[in-house]
N, C-alpha and C positions, 0 to 999 in steps of 0.2 A: 539442154536448157542453159547450161553455163556458158556454152559457146555463143548462144544467142545474146545473152546478156553482155558478154564481152564485146560482141560485134556492135551492139547498140551503144555501149560506153564508148567504144572507139569513134563511132560516127558522131556522137554528141561532142566528144573532145575535139575532133577534127573540125566540126562546125564552129565551135567557140574559138579555135585558133584562126580559122579562115575569117570569121567576123572581126577578130582583133586586128588582123592584117588589113582589113578594109576600113576600120574605124579609127585606129590610132594615127595613121598618117595625117588625115585632115586635122585632128586635134592638135598634134605636134606642130603642124604648119600654122595653125591659128596662134599658137603660143609664140612662135618665132615672129609672126606678123605683128603681134601686139608689142613685142620688143622693138621691132622696126618702127612702129608708130611712136613709141616713147623717144627714140632717137630723133625721128623727124620733128616731134614737138619741141624738143630741146634746141635743135638746130634752128627751127623757125622762130623761137623766142630770142635766141641769141643773135640772129641776123635780121635787123629791122627792114633791110632792103628786100627781103624775100616776100613776095606777095602771097595771097592766099591761093591764087591760081598755081604758083610755083609749088606750093605745099601739096595741093591736090595732085598735081602731075608727079610728084615724088611718091606719093602714096600709090597711085595707080601703077607706076613703074615697079615699085616694090611688090605689089600684088602680082604683076605679071611674072616677076622673077620667082615668086612662090608657087606659080602654076595656076592662078585663077585670074579672072578679069573683073575689073571694077569699072564703073563709069562715074562721071562727076556727081550724079544724083545719089550715089551710095556713099559719098565721102562728106564728112562734116569738118569744117575748120572754123574755129572761133578764137578770136584774139581777146584775151582777158587781162586784167591787171592794169597797172598804171604805167605811165611812160618810164618811170624809174625801175619798175619791176615788171617787165613784160612777161606774159605767159601765153601759150598757145595750147588749145585743146583740139585734138583731132580724134575722129571716130570713123569707123567704116561699118557697113551693114551688107553681108553677103551670105550666100548659101552655097553648099557643096553637095551635089547628088552623090549618093553611095548605093552601089548595087551589090546586094548580098545573095546573088544567085536565085533565091526564091522570094526575096523581099527587097524592095527598094525604098530608100528613105532619103530625106534631104536634112543635112545638118545645117542649122542656122547659127551664124556667128556675128556678134556685135562687138569686136574689140575696140577699145578706146584707150587713150592715154592723154593725160594732161600734165603739162608742165606748169607748176605753180610759181615759176619765177625763181630768181636767184636770191 
């Protein structure tokens, strides 16, 4: 009976480790992507010649570097603030499928970052 309990415990522990290896990378990727959005927002606010389309293209390129795809409808860019204190708000909305051998799920992320101006 003790060997059976040990085997079940080992299987449960292995399942938890496997699930962590599947779930942690998308979460960390989202965290890094949110940092990228902050940088893009700051650069967009500091460069008045950069259009909203340029910002959207930058966000899509960063997403591709991170290993997932976005289209223009999944990205939001808003210019806020006054001419003396410009600010840019950027956001993305995407999902990442995760396959856990016996169960599949979709992680939904909505990272955003706003530059409140200087």
